C-alpha positions, 0 to 999 in steps of 0.5 A, a space after each residue: 500499500 506504501 508504494 501506491 501511496 508514494 506513487 499517488 502522491 508523486 503524481 499529485 505533486 507532478 500535476 501541481 507543478 505542471 499547473 503552476 508552471 502553466 499559470 506563470 506562462 499565461 499571466 506573464 504573457 498577459 503581463 507582456 501584453 498590458 505592458 505593450 499596451 501601456 507602452 503605446 499609449 505612453 507613446 501616443 501621449 508623448 508623441 505629437 503626431 500619433 493624433 494625426 495618425 488615428 485621425 489618418 488611419 479612420 479616414 483610410 477605413 472609412 475610404 475603404 468601407 466606402 469603396 466596398 459599398 459602392 462596389 456591391 451596389 454596382 454589382 447588384 444593378 448590373 445584376 438586375 440590368 441582367 434581368 428581363 425588364 418589365 414590358 410597358 404595360 399601358 398605352 398612350 392613346 385613348 380607350 372606349 369607355 362606357 355608356 351610362 343611362 344618365 349620361 353621354 359616352 365619355 372617353 377614358 384617357 390612359 396615361 403617358 408611359 416613359 418608354 425605355 431608353 434606346 442609349 441604355 443597355 439591357 441584356 435580355 434575349 433578342 425576341 423580346 428586345 424585338 417586340 419591345 421595340 416594335 411596340 414603342 415604334 408603333 407608340 411613337 408613330 401613333 402619337 406623332 398622328 403617323 396611324 399607318 405607322 403606328 398600325 404597322 409596328 403594332 401588328 408586329 408586335 402583336 402577331 408575337 403575343 404583345 397584348 397591350 400592342 393587341 388591345 392598341 392594334 384592335 383600337 385602331 380597327 375601331 377608329 379606322 386609324 391607318 387601317 380600314 375600320 373593322 369592327 370584326 378585326 376589332 373584335 379579333 384583337 381585343 379578344 386576343 388580348 383580353 384572353 391574356 387579362 388585358 383589362 381594358 381590352 375585356 371591358 371593350 370587348 364587353 361594350 362591343 357585345 353590349 353595343 353589337 359592334 362587329 358582333 350580333 348584340 349578347 348581354 350575357 357576354 358583355 356581362 362575362 367580360 365586364 365582370 372579368 375586368 371588373 374583378 381586376 377593379 377597373 371601375 367602368 367595368 365596375 359601373 357598366 356591370 352595375 347597370 345591366 343589374 339594375 336594367 336587367 341586360 344579361 342577368 336577372 335584374 337585381 337592384 342589390 347587385 348593382 348597388 354593390 358594383 356601383 359602390 365599388 366603382 363609386 369608392 375608386 371615384 367613379 362619378 357616374 358610379 357616385 351619381 347613379 348610387 345617389 340616385 338609387 338612395 334617392 329612390 330607395 331602390 333595393 336600399 333604404 331610401 336616404 336623403 343624406 346618403 344621397 346628399 353624400 354622394 351626389 356631392 362626391 360626383 358633383 365635385 368631379 363636374 358631373 353636370 347631372 349631379 350637380 343639378 340633382 344637389 341642386 334640387 336637394 338644397 331647394 326642397 331641404 332634403 337631406 339637407 338644410 334647405 338653401 336656395 343661395 347653395 342651390 343657385 350655385 350648384 344649378 349654375 354649375 350644371 347649367 353653364 355645363 349646358 344641362 337643360 335641367 339645370 338651366 330650366 331650374 335656373 330660370 325658375 328661381 330667377 322668375 320666383 326670386 328664389 336665393 336671387 332678386 326676382 328678374 324675369 329677363 334672366 329668368 327668360 335667358 335660361 328658359 330659352 336655353 334649355 327651350 331651345 334644347 327640346 326641355 318641354 316645361 321650358 318652352 312652356 315656360 318661355 311661351 307663358 312668358 311672351 303671352 304675359 309680356 313678362 321679361 319680354 315684349 309681349 307676342 302672341 304668336 311667340 307664345 303659340 310657337 313656344 306652346 305648340 313645341 311643347 305640346 307636340 311632346 305631351 306636355 300636358 299644361 301646354 296643350 292647354 296654354 294652346 288650346 286657349 289661344 285657338 278658341 281665343 283668336 290669340 295670335 293664330 286665327 280662332 280654330 274651335 276645332 284646333 281648341 278642342 283637340 288639345 283641350 281632349 289631350 290635356 284632359 286625357 292627362 287629368 288637367 280640370 280645366 280642360 275637363 271643365 272647357 269640354 264639359 261645358 262644350 257638351 
């Protein structure tokens, strides 16, 4: 046992000595490093150029960092240029748009795009470069008004599957620009682009089916293509789809669906949809009648210059529906619309001047606006103008002119004008007396429920 104990003690002693040597070595190394750092610090404190050298080292380090950052960015840019570029997805020519049930046709104009500059290198396959160049040339010629060459280059790109070129070529055939007008060709190229999910072409294809241009009229197919474009948030398609549901064209009439699609377009700022939505709230068509909501949508459209919305907003202010009655505001909105040629606004403005509502009574100004509307065929304005000539209010009395305007309104079925014309015939004012003609017009007015005409006829029995 003693031998074993001696061996263990010896081994333990050797281990302790080894650990002490290693500790001494590490301690010495650390001490030398500390002494070295202290000596460096001392030299920096004593050396007058040390601080300047330190600043210089920092500047060199910063310059190197900037160099590597710029090199990295250049590498990224070069990598991006080697990728296939995005092809332009819009054109600088107008696209057809929809007909509103309340409005004349309007055009939707796409914004111009900045075409790729030819001096910028783009490492792309030759086939793709060719398509872009062909489409770009078509756009350039189109912008210059050289439609023949524009159609030529659009065709080259379109035949290789460029959807925007296909859409533009379809438009050229639709308008007869650079090619002979041909709706069948228009339909062909719109369809090619539409099948590639080109929204404008889907919409225009729906429009052609709706109108029967180049194809038999088919509302169901029009609805199909409107729906595809509407699903891509194309506002004109959403509006037209609402119109189809409202009229029951190609789908079962459904005012709730009409409201849904009008709202989608209206919330994106589509003025016609805003007006139609206001109209539906005003009438309570599949929505609870809400004049305040109606006013809200009319105002959104009116502020965009929608003349019918301006007129209806004026009516709401005039009647105090959904808003506090305010003749001044009514006059303001009527004038906005009247100056755009809206006949109902012109008549209403004449009426306000005639009654002195929101303005000093002025028969001459009233006649001026009545005439504007009457000359556009507004029956009520024609009757009112005839009345002013008969009474000599704001104009020199003239029975012949009164008869002229009464007749225009009467022939459009205006009951009061028919009565007035009957009176002029029975009294021989402005026209040769003729009881037979008088009875004729009294009968027409009586059929529409005019009590005066009924009374006259009863006395003549």
